[in-house]
C-alpha positions in Angstrom: 25.2 -61.0 82.8 27.5 -58.0 82.1 25.9 -55.1 80.3 27.5 -52.2 78.5 27.8 -48.9 80.4 26.3 -46.9 77.6 25.9 -46.6 73.8 28.4 -49.0 72.1 29.0 -46.7 69.1 29.6 -43.6 71.3 31.9 -45.4 73.7 34.0 -46.9 70.8 34.1 -43.6 68.9 35.1 -41.6 72.0 37.8 -44.1 72.8 39.1 -44.1 69.2 39.4 -40.3 69.3 41.4 -40.5 72.6 43.7 -43.0 71.0 44.2 -40.7 67.9 45.0 -37.8 70.2 47.7 -39.8 72.0 49.2 -41.0 68.7 49.4 -37.5 67.4 51.3 -36.4 70.5 53.9 -39.2 70.2 57.1 -38.9 68.3 57.7 -40.5 65.0 59.3 -43.9 65.4 57.4 -44.7 68.6 56.4 -48.4 68.7 53.2 -49.5 70.5 49.9 -51.1 69.8 46.2 -50.0 70.0 45.7 -52.4 72.9 48.6 -50.8 74.9 47.1 -47.3 74.4 43.6 -48.5 75.3 45.0 -50.2 78.5 46.7 -46.9 79.5 43.5 -44.9 79.0 41.3 -47.3 80.9 43.7 -48.0 83.7 43.9 -44.2 84.4 40.1 -44.2 84.6 40.0 -47.1 87.1 39.1 -49.9 84.7 40.5 -53.5 84.8 40.6 -56.0 82.0 38.9 -59.2 83.2 37.6 -62.4 81.6 33.9 -62.5 81.7 32.6 -66.1 81.7 29.1 -65.1 80.9 30.2 -63.3 77.7 33.1 -65.7 77.0 35.6 -62.9 76.4 37.6 -60.1 78.0 36.0 -56.9 79.0 37.1 -53.5 80.5 35.1 -52.9 83.7 35.2 -50.8 86.9 32.8 -53.0 88.9 34.0 -56.5 88.5 32.0 -57.3 85.4 28.5 -56.1 86.2 29.0 -53.4 83.5 31.7 -52.8 81.0 32.9 -50.2 78.6 34.3 -52.3 75.8 34.9 -55.9 74.9 38.3 -56.9 73.8 37.1 -57.5 70.2 35.8 -53.9 70.0 39.4 -52.9 69.4 39.1 -54.2 65.8 36.7 -51.3 65.3 38.8 -48.9 67.3 41.8 -49.7 65.1 39.8 -49.1 61.9 38.5 -45.7 63.2 42.0 -44.7 64.2 43.5 -45.5 60.9 40.7 -43.6 59.1 41.0 -40.6 61.4 44.7 -40.3 61.1 44.8 -40.5 57.2 47.0 -37.7 56.0 48.4 -37.1 59.5 50.1 -40.3 60.7 50.7 -43.8 59.3 50.6 -46.9 61.5 53.4 -49.0 60.1 52.8 -52.7 60.7 55.4 -53.7 58.1 57.6 -55.6 60.6 54.7 -58.1 60.8 54.5 -58.7 57.0 54.2 -62.4 56.1 53.8 -63.5 59.7 50.9 -65.0 61.5 51.2 -63.4 64.9 47.9 -62.4 66.4 45.1 -59.9 66.5 46.0 -56.6 64.7 45.1 -54.4 67.6 47.6 -56.3 69.8 50.4 -56.0 67.2 52.9 -53.1 67.7 53.2 -50.6 64.9 55.7 -47.8 64.3 54.2 -44.3 64.2 55.2 -42.6 60.9 54.5 -39.0 59.8 52.4 -39.0 56.7 54.3 -37.1 54.0 51.5 -37.3 51.4 53.1 -40.3 49.7 51.0 -43.0 48.1 52.1 -46.5 48.9 
């Protein structure tokens, strides 16, 4: 059975901070999703996203599923951390998905907006 490479909380927090740093470097108006950023980070580090029958879900792994860094659903938590960390700096505008049933939030593209201190 696949096992996590290290401490789940530390892995997720570290990855979320990397995602934040990338978002802060991108121009306002850029469209992308959390899962696209995660994929870019992990592919650069030699990971692959595979389906793990033993876990019944997708995992990011370097060794064919013996160990893994994150499970696909960990991106819910990554999105939450990113939104909290970017408060007052950037807004992730998901409004183009309003009133639609499309999929998991971390797979949905958002538009990066600078935060101008406005309250919505």
